[in-house]
N, C-alpha and C positions, 0 to 999 in steps of 0.2 A: 690457382697458383701457376705462374708461368715457369717453364723450364726451357733453358737454352741448349741447343745442340748445334756444335758447330754444326706423253704417251697418249698420246692422244687416242689410240685405238682402244675401243671397248672390247673386252674379252668375256664371254659368257662364264658364269660361275662354274658350270660343269667342266669347262676347259681348265679353269684355275685349279679345280680340285685334282684333275689329272696331272697338271704341272707340279702341284704340291707333292703328290705321291711319287712322281718321277724324281723330284729333287731329293726326297727322303731316301730313295734307293741309291743315290750316288753320293760321293764325298763332296759336299757343297763347298765351293771356294769361299774364302774369307775376304772381306774388303781390305784394302791396304790400310796400314796403320796411319800413314800420312796421306792426305788427299792427293790422288793422282790426277784429278781433274777439278773443274769448278765445283764448289759446294756452297750451298746457301745456308744462312742462319735461320733456324726454325724454332720458334717459341710457341707454346701451346698451353691451353687449359685442359685439365683432365676431363674426360667425357661426362656429360650430364644428360638426363632425360628431360623430355618435354612432351606433354600430351596436347594434341591439336585435333579439334573437330574439323575434319576435311569437308570441303563443299559437297553437299548432298548426303552427308552422314549425320546421324543423330548421336553417336557416341564418339568420344575422342580416341585417337590412335596414338600410341606411344612411339616416339622416335628418340634416338641418341644423337648427340652432336658434340663436336670438338672444335672450339674456336682456336685459330692459329694465326700467327703473324710471321711472314717470311721477308727477309731482308737480303739484298744482294751486296755483300762486302767484298766481292771478287774484283778483279781488275778489268772487267768487261761486262757488257750487257749479256743477259742470259735469257733463253727461251724457257719460261716456267710453265710446265703443264703437269700439275699435280694429279696424283691418283691415290686414293685411299681405299684400302680393303680392310674389313674387319673379319677376322677368322676366329671362330669359337673353338673350345677344346674338343668339340665333336667334328672339327674340320669343315664346318659350314662357312661359306664365304659370302660376305655381304659387301657390295661395292657402294661406295658413297654416291648418293644421288639416285640410285635405282629405286623406282617406285616412290619417289619423294615429290610431293606437290609443292609448287612455289609458295603456297600458304604456310608451309612449315618454316621456310626461311623468314617469311614476314613475321611469324610469331617469335622466332629467335631474335630477330633484329629489334623488335619491340622490347623484349625482355632485357636486352643488353644495350639499349640505345645510349644510356648515359656513359657507360664504360667504353663502348665502341661505336661512336656515332657515324663512322664511315666504313661500316662493315660491307665488304664486297660480296655480291652474289657469287656463289661457287663458280659458275661458268665464266663470269667476268674477272675472276682472279687469275685466269690463265692468260698467257701472252708474254711479250717481251718485258722483262723486269730490269729496270734501270738501276744503276748503282746508287748506294747511299740510303741512309735511314729515311730521308724525305720521300723516297719512292717505295717504302715498305708497303705491303698489302696485308690486310687482316681480313680473313674470310672464315668459312666454316665447312667442315665435313659432316654430312648428315646421313644417318643410317636408319632404316626401318628397325623396329623392335626385333631383336634376334631371338634365337632359341632360349625359351624361358628356363630350360634346365641347365644352361651353361653356367659354370662357376669360374671360368677363366676365358679371356679373349685377348687377342693381339691386334693392334691397329698397325698396318704397314703403310707408311707414308713414302711414296715414290715421287720422283721428279725433283728431288733436293740436291742431287749430285749428278755429274756427268760421267762418273765411272761406270763402265760396263765390261762384261766378259762373256765369252761363249763357252758352253759346256756341251759335251756330247749327250744325246738322249739315249740311255741304255735300252729303252723300250721301242726305239725306232724300228719299223718294219718296212724295208725297202720294196716289198712286194705289194704294199697297200698304198692307196693315194695319200699324198702328203696333205695334212691338215694342221691346225694349230696344235693338236695333241700328238700327231705322228709326223714329227720333223726331225731331221738329223741332229740339229743343235737347238739348244735353248739360249736365248740372250738374257743374261741376268744383270740387273741394275742394282747399284748400291742404294739400299732402302733402309729407312729408319723403322725399326720394330719397337713398338711401345706395348708392354705387357701389363695386363690388369687382372686382378682377382676380384670376384664378387662374393663377399662373405655371407654366411648364413645358410639357411636351408632353402628348399624350393619356394616356400611362401615368402620368407623375409627378403630373399634376393630381389623380389619385385620392387622393393623400395630402397634397398641398400645402395650406397655410393660405392663405385669401384675404387679399389686400392691399387695404386701403381706398384707393380712387382719388378719392373726392370725396363731398361731402355738400351738399345744397342743397334749398331749398324750390321746389316746382313746383305748378302747378295741374293736377289730374288727375281 
């Protein structure tokens, strides 16, 4: 089912975890009620699993993926550089595309060829997005199988809005070298957070479909 809602730099998962902890310690700002900057239309399928036998392997590996379509209905061209993070209830962070073989995208494309014959490879979905539905792009965010014990996860979709804000880092130590984790300020971007529950016990969750629990804009 499709749902409508109105960064180029890669950051290690360990740094993301530090940033999450720091953000929890401060009063996180809320995104504006009305868009303050450009904002793209984002439609998506709920995540699904796919098992792919990777080159050189004899057993399949499970991946999760979310197909999405983005449309620019603003009054100008927009540089679209999406970033998708999946965060479990144990605060484990999985970045879309990390340790994902191209053969996984090929398997997803074959599965959805009739419904989405022009599915963009994830990296090719980035770049200047022209205005109008004729220039919409449909692509996919792919994650390796995450924590088997997780009963809840959130997918954070960034790059859909130009709204940003800076907040002070309460853990900043001016006596130490500045790093991605030890910086005076964090730059937060308006990001779509899509929450899911995985019903059942530890065994049945391996086959259960995720249930969407909520969707909201956050500054992250």
